[in-house]
C-alpha positions as CSV (number, residue, x, y, z in Angstrom):
1,M,-20.2,-15.9,-16.6
2,I,-17.6,-16.8,-19.2
3,G,-19.7,-16.7,-22.4
4,G,-18.1,-15.0,-25.3
5,V,-14.5,-16.3,-24.5
6,S,-12.1,-16.0,-27.4
7,P,-8.3,-16.4,-27.6
8,V,-6.0,-13.4,-28.3
9,H,-2.4,-14.0,-29.2
10,D,0.6,-11.8,-28.1
11,G,3.5,-12.6,-30.2
12,G,4.7,-16.1,-29.6
13,V,3.3,-16.4,-26.0
14,P,0.2,-18.5,-25.2
15,P,-3.1,-16.7,-25.9
16,V,-5.1,-14.9,-23.3
17,Q,-8.8,-15.6,-23.3
18,T,-10.8,-12.4,-23.8
19,L,-14.3,-12.0,-22.3
20,A,-17.2,-10.1,-23.9
21,L,-17.6,-6.8,-22.1
22,D,-21.1,-7.6,-20.7
23,A,-19.7,-10.9,-19.2
24,I,-17.2,-9.1,-17.0
25,N,-18.2,-8.6,-13.4
26,L,-15.2,-7.6,-11.1
27,S,-17.5,-7.8,-8.1
28,D,-18.3,-11.4,-8.6
29,I,-15.9,-13.5,-6.5
30,G,-16.4,-16.2,-9.1
31,F,-14.6,-14.0,-11.6
32,W,-11.4,-14.2,-9.3
33,A,-11.5,-17.9,-9.4
34,L,-11.2,-18.0,-13.2
35,P,-7.8,-18.8,-14.8
36,H,-5.3,-16.0,-15.0
37,D,-5.4,-16.0,-18.8
38,V,-9.2,-15.4,-18.7
39,R,-8.9,-12.7,-16.2
40,D,-6.0,-11.0,-18.1
41,G,-8.2,-11.1,-21.2
42,A,-11.1,-9.5,-19.4
43,F,-9.0,-6.6,-18.3
44,K,-7.7,-6.4,-21.8
45,T,-11.3,-6.0,-23.0
46,L,-11.9,-3.3,-20.3
47,R,-8.8,-1.3,-21.3
48,E,-9.8,-1.3,-24.9
49,Q,-13.5,-0.8,-24.6
50,R,-14.4,0.7,-21.2
51,P,-11.1,1.7,-19.4
52,I,-12.9,3.3,-16.6
53,A,-15.9,1.0,-16.0
54,F,-18.6,1.2,-13.3
55,F,-19.5,-1.9,-11.2
56,E,-22.0,-2.4,-8.4
57,E,-20.4,-3.2,-5.1
58,P,-19.9,-6.9,-4.2
59,D,-22.2,-8.8,-1.8
60,L,-21.3,-8.1,1.7
61,I,-20.3,-10.8,4.2
62,V,-21.9,-8.9,7.1
63,D,-25.2,-7.0,7.3
64,W,-23.9,-4.3,9.6
65,I,-21.9,-2.6,6.8
66,P,-24.0,-0.6,4.4
67,R,-23.7,-1.5,0.8
68,G,-22.3,1.5,-1.2
69,P,-23.2,3.1,-4.5
70,G,-20.7,1.2,-6.6
71,Y,-17.1,1.9,-7.8
72,H,-15.2,2.8,-11.0
73,A,-12.5,0.3,-12.1
74,V,-9.5,2.1,-13.4
75,T,-7.6,-0.3,-15.7
76,R,-5.2,1.8,-17.8
77,H,-1.7,2.5,-16.7
78,A,-1.7,6.2,-17.6
79,D,-5.0,6.9,-15.7
80,L,-3.8,4.9,-12.7
81,V,-0.6,6.9,-12.5
82,E,-2.3,10.2,-12.9
83,I,-4.7,9.4,-10.1
84,S,-1.9,8.3,-7.8
85,R,-0.1,11.5,-8.3
86,R,-3.1,13.6,-7.2
87,P,-3.8,12.5,-3.6
88,D,-5.5,15.8,-2.8
89,V,-8.2,15.0,-5.4
90,F,-8.3,11.2,-5.0
91,C,-7.8,10.5,-1.3
92,S,-7.1,7.3,0.7
93,G,-8.5,8.4,4.0
94,Q,-12.0,7.1,3.3
95,G,-10.6,3.6,2.8
96,A,-7.9,2.3,0.5
97,V,-8.1,-1.5,1.3
98,S,-11.9,-2.0,1.2
99,I,-14.6,-1.3,-1.2
100,P,-17.4,-0.6,1.3
101,D,-17.0,2.3,3.7
102,M,-15.8,0.7,6.9
103,P,-15.8,2.3,10.4
104,P,-12.8,4.6,10.9
105,V,-11.4,2.6,13.7
106,F,-11.4,-0.6,11.5
107,L,-9.7,1.3,8.6
108,E,-6.9,2.7,10.8
109,F,-6.4,-0.6,12.8
110,F,-5.9,-2.7,9.6
111,G,-4.6,-0.1,7.1
112,S,-2.5,2.2,9.2
113,M,-0.8,4.7,6.8
114,I,-2.5,3.2,3.8
115,N,-5.8,4.6,4.9
116,L,-4.5,8.0,5.8
117,D,-3.9,11.3,3.9
118,D,-1.5,14.1,4.6
119,P,-0.6,15.7,6.9
120,R,-1.1,12.7,9.3
121,H,0.1,10.3,6.7
122,A,3.3,12.3,6.1
123,H,3.9,12.5,9.8
124,L,3.5,8.8,10.5
125,R,5.6,7.9,7.4
126,G,8.3,10.2,8.6
127,V,8.5,8.4,11.9
128,V,8.5,4.8,10.5
129,S,10.6,5.4,7.4
130,R,13.8,5.6,9.4
131,G,13.6,1.8,9.5
132,F,13.6,1.5,5.7
133,T,16.3,3.8,4.4
134,P,18.9,2.3,2.0
135,K,21.5,2.8,4.7
136,V,19.5,0.7,7.2
137,L,18.7,-1.9,4.6
138,N,22.4,-2.3,3.8
139,K,22.9,-3.3,7.4
140,L,20.2,-5.8,7.0
141,E,21.9,-7.6,4.2
142,D,23.5,-10.2,6.4
143,D,20.2,-10.8,8.2
144,V,18.3,-11.3,5.0
145,R,21.0,-13.8,3.7
146,R,21.0,-15.6,7.1
147,A,17.1,-16.0,7.0
148,A,17.3,-17.3,3.4
149,T,20.0,-19.8,4.4
150,E,18.1,-21.0,7.5
151,I,14.9,-21.6,5.5
152,I,16.7,-23.5,2.8
153,D,18.5,-25.5,5.4
154,G,15.1,-26.6,6.6
155,V,14.0,-28.1,3.4
156,Q,17.1,-29.0,1.4
157,A,17.2,-32.6,2.5
158,R,13.6,-33.3,1.6
159,G,13.8,-33.2,-2.3
160,G,10.6,-31.1,-2.4
161,C,8.2,-29.0,-0.3
162,D,5.3,-26.6,-0.5
163,F,7.3,-23.6,-1.7
164,A,4.5,-21.2,-0.9
165,T,4.3,-22.1,2.8
166,D,7.7,-23.5,3.6
167,V,9.8,-20.9,1.8
168,A,7.9,-17.9,0.4
169,A,5.6,-17.3,3.2
170,L,8.1,-17.9,6.0
171,F,11.0,-15.9,4.6
172,P,9.9,-12.3,4.6
173,L,7.9,-12.8,7.8
174,R,11.0,-14.0,9.6
175,I,12.8,-10.9,8.5
176,I,10.1,-8.7,9.6
177,C,9.8,-10.4,13.0
178,D,13.5,-10.3,13.5
179,M,13.6,-6.5,12.6
180,M,10.8,-5.9,15.1
181,G,12.2,-8.1,17.8
182,I,9.4,-10.7,17.7
183,S,10.6,-14.0,19.1
184,R,10.8,-17.1,16.9
185,A,8.3,-18.7,19.3
186,D,5.7,-16.3,18.1
187,E,6.6,-16.6,14.4
188,Q,4.0,-19.2,13.5
189,L,1.3,-17.3,15.3
190,V,2.1,-14.2,13.2
191,V,1.9,-16.4,10.0
192,T,-1.5,-17.8,10.8
193,R,-3.1,-14.5,11.9
194,S,-1.8,-12.7,8.9
195,N,-3.2,-15.4,6.7
196,I,-6.6,-14.8,8.3
197,I,-6.5,-11.0,8.0
198,L,-5.9,-11.3,4.2
199,S,-8.2,-14.3,3.6
200,Q,-11.3,-12.4,2.4
201,G,-13.1,-15.4,4.0
202,D,-11.2,-18.1,2.1
203,P,-12.4,-21.3,3.7
204,E,-8.9,-22.6,4.2
205,Y,-8.2,-19.8,6.7
206,V,-11.7,-19.0,8.0
207,P,-14.2,-21.9,8.5
208,E,-17.3,-21.5,6.4
209,D,-19.6,-21.5,9.6
210,A,-17.4,-18.8,11.2
211,D,-18.1,-15.0,10.9
212,P,-15.2,-13.8,8.7
213,V,-15.2,-10.2,10.1
214,E,-15.0,-11.5,13.6
215,A,-12.2,-13.9,12.7
216,I,-10.3,-11.0,11.1
217,L,-10.8,-8.7,14.0
218,D,-9.6,-11.5,16.5
219,A,-6.6,-12.1,14.3
220,G,-5.8,-8.3,14.2
221,Q,-6.3,-8.0,18.0
222,T,-3.9,-10.9,18.7
223,L,-1.2,-9.3,16.5
224,A,-1.8,-5.9,18.2
225,E,-1.5,-7.3,21.7
226,L,1.7,-9.1,20.8
227,V,3.5,-6.0,19.5
228,Q,2.0,-3.6,22.1
229,D,3.4,-5.8,24.9
230,L,6.8,-5.7,23.3
231,G,6.6,-2.0,22.7
232,R,5.8,-1.2,26.3
233,H,8.8,-3.3,27.3
234,R,11.1,-1.6,24.7
235,R,10.2,1.9,26.0
236,T,12.2,1.1,29.2
237,H,14.4,-1.7,27.9
238,P,15.4,-0.6,24.4
239,T,17.5,-2.7,22.1
240,D,18.6,-2.2,18.5
241,D,15.4,-3.6,16.9
242,L,12.9,-1.5,15.0
243,T,10.2,-1.6,17.7
244,S,12.7,0.2,20.1
245,A,13.4,2.8,17.4
246,L,9.7,3.4,16.7
247,V,8.5,3.7,20.3
248,N,11.4,5.8,21.4
249,A,11.6,8.0,18.2
250,N,11.2,11.7,18.5
251,V,10.0,13.3,15.2
252,D,8.7,16.9,15.9
253,G,8.3,15.9,19.5
254,D,6.2,12.8,18.7
255,S,6.7,9.0,18.7
256,L,4.3,6.1,18.0
257,S,1.6,5.4,20.5
258,D,0.6,1.8,21.4
259,Q,-2.2,1.9,18.9
260,E,-0.1,3.4,16.1
261,L,2.6,0.8,16.7
262,A,0.0,-2.0,16.5
263,S,-1.5,-0.6,13.3
264,F,2.0,-0.3,11.7
265,F,2.9,-3.8,12.7
266,I,-0.3,-5.2,11.2
267,L,0.4,-3.2,8.0
268,L,4.0,-4.6,8.0
269,V,3.2,-8.3,8.5
270,V,0.3,-8.2,6.1
271,A,1.2,-5.7,3.3
272,G,4.9,-5.9,3.7
273,N,4.8,-9.6,3.8
274,E,2.4,-10.3,1.0
275,T,4.3,-8.5,-1.8
276,T,7.4,-10.6,-1.2
277,R,5.8,-13.9,-0.4
278,N,3.7,-13.8,-3.5
279,A,6.3,-12.5,-5.8
280,L,8.6,-15.3,-4.7
281,S,5.9,-18.0,-5.4
282,H,4.8,-16.4,-8.8
283,G,8.5,-16.0,-9.6
284,L,9.4,-19.6,-9.2
285,D,6.3,-20.7,-11.1
286,A,7.0,-18.3,-13.9
287,L,10.8,-19.4,-14.1
288,S,9.6,-23.0,-14.1
289,H,7.3,-22.4,-17.1
290,H,9.9,-20.2,-18.9
291,P,13.2,-22.2,-18.7
292,D,14.7,-19.9,-21.3
293,Q,14.3,-17.0,-19.0
294,R,15.7,-18.9,-16.0
295,A,18.7,-19.9,-18.1
296,L,19.3,-16.2,-19.0
297,W,19.2,-15.2,-15.3
298,T,21.4,-18.0,-14.0
299,A,24.0,-17.5,-16.6
300,D,24.9,-14.2,-15.0
301,F,22.8,-13.8,-11.9
302,D,24.1,-10.5,-10.6
303,A,24.0,-8.8,-14.0
304,G,20.4,-9.8,-14.5
305,A,19.1,-9.6,-11.0
306,A,17.7,-6.0,-10.9
307,A,15.7,-6.4,-14.2
308,A,14.6,-9.9,-13.2
309,V,13.2,-8.9,-9.9
310,E,11.2,-6.0,-11.5
311,E,9.8,-8.3,-14.1
312,I,8.8,-10.8,-11.4
313,V,6.9,-8.0,-9.4
314,R,5.2,-6.8,-12.6
315,W,4.2,-10.4,-13.6
316,A,2.9,-11.3,-10.1
317,S,1.2,-7.9,-9.3
318,P,0.8,-9.2,-5.7
319,V,-1.7,-6.5,-4.7
320,I,-4.4,-6.4,-7.3
321,W,-6.1,-3.0,-6.4
322,M,-6.2,-0.1,-4.0
323,R,-9.1,2.2,-3.5
324,R,-9.3,6.0,-3.8
325,T,-12.2,8.3,-3.3
326,A,-12.7,11.5,-5.2
327,T,-12.7,14.7,-3.0
328,Q,-14.1,16.9,-5.8
329,A,-15.1,16.8,-9.4
330,A,-12.2,15.9,-11.7
331,E,-11.6,14.5,-15.1
332,V,-9.1,11.7,-15.9
333,G,-8.8,9.8,-19.2
334,G,-11.8,11.6,-20.6
335,H,-14.0,10.4,-17.6
336,R,-15.5,12.9,-15.2
337,F,-15.6,11.9,-11.6
338,E,-17.8,13.5,-9.0
339,A,-17.0,14.1,-5.3
340,G,-17.6,11.0,-3.4
341,D,-17.0,8.6,-6.3
342,K,-15.1,5.4,-5.4
343,L,-12.3,4.2,-7.6
344,L,-10.4,0.9,-7.6
345,L,-6.9,1.2,-9.2
346,F,-6.2,-2.2,-10.7
347,Y,-2.4,-2.6,-10.7
348,N,-2.6,-6.0,-12.4
349,S,-4.4,-4.5,-15.4
350,A,-2.0,-1.5,-15.5
351,N,0.9,-3.9,-15.5
352,R,-0.4,-5.6,-18.6
353,D,-1.2,-2.4,-20.5
354,E,-0.2,-2.7,-24.2
355,A,0.2,1.0,-24.5
356,V,3.1,0.8,-21.9
357,F,4.6,-2.7,-22.1
358,A,5.7,-4.4,-25.4
359,E,4.3,-7.9,-25.4
360,P,2.8,-7.5,-22.0
361,F,1.8,-11.2,-21.7
362,R,5.3,-12.3,-22.1
363,F,7.5,-13.0,-19.1
364,D,10.7,-11.2,-20.0
365,I,13.5,-10.9,-17.3
366,R,15.3,-8.4,-19.6
367,R,12.4,-6.1,-20.0
368,D,13.6,-2.5,-20.3
369,P,12.0,-0.1,-19.6
370,N,9.6,-1.6,-17.0
371,P,7.6,1.1,-15.3
372,H,5.3,-1.4,-13.5
373,V,3.1,-0.4,-10.6
374,G,3.6,-3.6,-8.6
375,F,4.6,-1.5,-5.6
376,G,1.8,1.0,-6.2
377,G,1.6,4.1,-8.3
378,P,3.8,7.2,-7.8
379,G,2.9,9.6,-5.0
380,P,2.9,9.5,-1.2
381,H,1.5,5.9,-1.0
382,F,4.2,4.2,-3.0
383,C,5.3,1.1,-1.0
384,L,7.6,2.0,1.9
385,G,9.1,-1.4,1.9
386,A,9.9,-1.7,-1.9
387,H,13.7,-1.5,-1.3
388,L,13.4,-4.3,1.2
389,A,11.2,-6.5,-1.0
390,R,13.6,-6.2,-3.9
391,R,16.4,-7.2,-1.7
392,E,14.6,-10.2,-0.2
393,I,13.6,-11.4,-3.7
394,T,17.2,-11.0,-5.0
395,V,18.8,-12.8,-2.0
396,M,16.3,-15.7,-1.9
397,F,16.7,-16.5,-5.7
398,R,20.5,-16.2,-5.4
399,E,20.5,-18.7,-2.6
400,L,18.1,-21.1,-4.3
401,F,19.9,-21.1,-7.6
402,A,23.2,-21.6,-5.7
403,R,22.1,-24.3,-3.3
404,L,19.2,-26.0,-5.0
405,P,20.0,-25.4,-8.7
406,D,17.3,-27.5,-10.1
407,I,14.5,-26.3,-8.0
408,H,11.2,-26.0,-10.0
409,A,7.5,-25.9,-9.6
410,S,6.3,-29.5,-9.7
411,G,2.5,-28.9,-9.8
412,E,0.0,-26.3,-10.2
413,A,-0.3,-23.3,-7.9
414,E,-3.3,-23.2,-5.6
415,M,-4.6,-19.6,-5.5
416,L,-6.2,-17.5,-2.8
417,R,-9.8,-16.8,-3.3
418,S,-9.4,-13.1,-3.3
419,S,-10.0,-10.0,-5.5
420,F,-7.5,-8.0,-3.5
421,I,-4.4,-10.2,-3.2
422,N,-3.0,-12.3,-6.1
423,G,-2.0,-14.8,-3.4
424,V,-0.5,-18.3,-3.9
425,K,-1.6,-20.5,-1.1
426,H,0.3,-23.6,-2.2
427,L,3.0,-24.4,-4.8
428,P,4.6,-27.9,-4.8
429,C,8.2,-27.8,-5.8
430,A,10.9,-30.4,-6.3
431,F,14.7,-30.4,-6.3
432,T,17.7,-32.8,-5.8
433,P,18.0,-33.4,-2.1
434,V,21.1,-31.9,-0.4
435,G,22.9,-33.3,2.6
């Protein structure tokens, strides 16, 4: 699998380990267990030698989903951006978060707007976007800070914790639950069920003797019932939470149905949560391994925050890919696609593209410009919660540096076994106990 490995240096940073072209198989789950420097090197090889490469589809975990004809891996930044800007030619409606073609009800249940195209996508986005405007998010500032304070309060006396589970995973989910009006009593249920949905069968979340698809469906149904019950109550007993706004909204005479509310909530607690939680964990890990960059940021936190957050998201690339499907023949980057072709847009590769980023394998919190695609490419599917994610990352690191100034990763990160999410399951950290 890893024959033909050779080191490639990028300035003064540690080398990436390039793979020979014929040794790269993005459909092999074993590839996604390789060290990050080897995977980065493999994508470097693809960008240089076969930027739009064809792969057979991965082995399926169930036999009732037909195996598809394969997919094209889009690895260069320019090609990914062009495809993202042409949603009429490269659609999301046939599945954006799965390589095989899933039943439509499955796609909508777990992907909501991600798996829709205009005009329905635009309509639903118009209904829910009222909860994510800069004006609304400004009002959330105190709530975000309060959540960060509460979470640090819970660990500060211990002198160490699992940063991924005790801080990074809990923080954005608490904000989402508070926004939606989900009670604290249900918070851990939301954590465990969202972990299952994104597990891709990782045995830490789905036992090896269990049916992973059944486990994912059960987790989704639990979350759906939780928010649907709340939504029905909020229709007659509205409060100032986002659930009340969504079920009582009236955009062109329409509001969210129970099913649409459930799908949106699953999208929010899965996709909206994953970007922030993994950016935070990757961020602490990167700052711990690059103390010069940490010193630059802490010397003037506010002045450096905006650029630092963008670099953390680029570095982490929390969502590795999204799928598109060609609706007609089209050419991108010298490659001709035919109607029905599947494409995977590899954001992690685009975020290391040497044609766009100077020294792309260097973690640089002053990077400017930084046109990363960590929140997705341009176009109608750019992350709706990007403003909130940026704010959450900024607030948490501000509070961490102020209250636990020597916090650092004290061991290796344990990664999620996934080709879709660059997930950190566990990250030990240490700091001087407070109080």
